[in-house]
C-alpha positions, 0 to 999 in steps of 0.5 A, spaced: 031 045 202 034 050 207 041 054 206 045 058 211 051 063 210 055 068 213 055 076 210 060 081 212 055 088 213 058 095 214 055 100 219 060 105 216 064 110 220 059 114 223 056 111 229 049 109 228 044 105 232 040 101 226 041 099 219 038 095 214 042 090 210 041 087 203 044 080 202 043 077 195 044 069 195 041 065 189 040 059 194 034 063 197 030 063 192 023 060 194 025 060 201 020 064 206 023 063 213 029 066 215 033 068 221 040 072 222 045 073 228 052 075 230 057 070 233 064 071 235 067 072 229 073 077 227 073 083 221 078 088 220 074 093 224 071 089 230 074 083 234 071 077 237 069 081 243 065 087 239 062 081 235 059 078 242 057 085 244 053 086 238 050 080 239 048 081 246 045 088 244 042 088 237 035 086 235 036 082 228 029 081 224 029 078 217 025 078 211 026 074 204 024 077 197 026 072 191 034 071 192 035 077 197 035 077 205 034 083 208 036 084 215 034 089 220 039 091 225 037 095 231 041 096 237 038 096 244 044 100 247 049 104 244 052 105 237 056 101 232 061 103 227 065 098 222 064 091 219 061 085 222 060 078 220 052 076 220 050 069 220 044 067 217 039 061 215 033 060 211 028 055 209 
């Protein structure tokens, strides 16, 4: 069985180039493989262009433990602030 979802992650107001986010989703229980990425979404802080840029400039790695998917986001270029939507899938 697999699951997919969207989570809003918040880098805060201070510019950063890396962050870790815990996404709790009950449907992750028993799953071992996961992936996360950015798409052209919109939040109150960042428009579709900003989402496209972070998708190009960020390395996202993930791990699952129980019902928590941990996303490690590291920007290869620049800094970010505010909220972004992160898509994920696991199986």
